C-alpha positions, 0 to 999 in steps of 0.5 A, spaced: 077 189 917 078 185 911 079 187 903 073 186 899 076 179 896 078 176 903 070 179 906 067 175 900 071 169 901 069 168 909 062 170 906 062 164 902 065 160 907 059 162 911 054 160 907 058 154 905 058 152 912 050 153 913 049 148 907 054 143 910 051 143 917 044 143 914 042 150 918 035 152 916 034 159 914 028 164 915 031 170 910 037 170 905 039 176 901 046 176 897 049 180 903 045 177 909 042 171 912 038 169 918 038 163 920 032 159 923 034 155 930 040 152 931 041 147 937 047 146 941 049 140 945 053 141 951 055 138 957 056 144 960 049 146 960 043 142 964 038 145 958 038 144 951 040 151 948 037 154 942 040 160 938 038 164 931 043 168 928 043 174 923 050 174 919 052 180 915 057 183 910 058 190 912 062 195 909 065 203 911 069 207 907 071 202 902 073 197 908 069 190 908 068 186 914 064 180 917 059 180 922 055 175 927 049 177 932 046 173 936 038 175 935 034 169 939 035 165 945 031 158 947 032 154 953 028 146 952 024 150 946 022 156 950 024 162 948 027 167 953 032 173 954 039 171 953 044 173 958 050 178 956 054 171 958 050 167 953 050 172 948 057 173 948 059 165 948 054 162 943 056 168 938 063 166 939 061 159 938 058 160 931 064 165 929 069 159 930 065 155 926 066 159 920 073 162 922 075 155 923 072 152 917 075 159 913 082 157 916 081 150 913 079 153 907 085 157 906 090 152 908 087 147 903 088 152 897 095 154 899 097 146 900 094 145 893 098 152 890 104 149 894 104 143 890 102 146 883 109 149 884 113 144 886 110 140 880 111 146 875 118 149 875 122 152 869 129 151 868 134 155 864 141 157 864 144 163 868 149 166 873 150 166 880 151 172 884 158 172 882 157 172 874 159 164 874 155 160 869 149 155 874 142 152 872 136 156 874 130 153 878 125 159 878 122 156 884 124 157 891 130 154 894 125 149 900 120 147 894 126 145 890 129 141 895 123 137 897 123 134 889 130 132 889 130 125 892 125 124 887 128 128 881 136 126 881 135 119 881 131 120 875 136 122 872 141 117 874 144 120 880 144 115 887 144 120 892 149 118 898 149 125 902 144 131 903 145 137 907 140 143 906 143 148 910 148 147 906 145 146 899 149 140 897 147 133 895 153 127 894 150 123 889 153 117 884 152 117 877 151 112 872 148 114 865 141 111 865 139 107 859 136 108 852 129 108 854 129 113 859 133 118 853 127 117 849 122 118 854 125 124 856 126 126 849 132 129 850 139 127 848 144 123 853 149 127 857 156 127 856 157 126 864 162 120 866 160 115 871 162 117 879 161 121 884 158 129 883 157 133 888 150 138 887 151 145 890 145 149 891 143 156 892 138 160 895 136 166 891 129 168 894 125 165 889 129 162 884 134 157 886 141 156 883 144 149 881 152 148 880 155 141 880 162 139 881 166 132 881 170 128 885 176 133 886 171 138 887 172 142 880 166 145 877 163 141 871 164 145 865 158 151 862 156 146 856 155 140 861 151 145 865 147 146 859 145 139 856 143 137 863 138 143 862 133 140 858 134 133 861 132 136 869 127 141 865 123 133 862 124 130 868 121 136 872 115 135 868 114 129 867 108 125 872 
């Protein structure tokens, strides 16, 4: 059984599939459709198969479901009594059409939402688990990691090495030109040219960001604070 909203989504998917495949209907209400003949073309059959279906939303004790029943059968245009095997088989065929479309829609929606998460990442100052100052990106580690090859070069960092399992990115910094700072609308950061290592920490639905210099020493908190609006601007910039 499904939640009511899930059952409604499956129902909407079934109606969409029926419309797209131009399956004719004999009856339709808000919670039931009765199809006309659906013809199946299969190399496994020696005859042309036609079947009709009753699709409905069901509810029992506030538990919801979606039901498909084969209610008509014909072979080469002649209505016949359907065998148990064919009833189960062709009921499964129609059910698979609905569930496959539903799964496809769910994956597409998940991908769309993930893409929105990638585009919208709030950046703030915060603390790591030890209480040390870090930049906090309010997005999962894996989501942020996907965007690093795009984000860091925009800020003037040329990526030299990346290690996702360790959460490290080694990059060489060269200050962007004045046009960049004007475009992002923030003042230039006081960071010397050179090689730096970004340290990314997985905090569940957030990611911590720290930066060390070529000697492995963390940059000071003031510099991290300067980087927050720059990183925010680059993340938001389409």
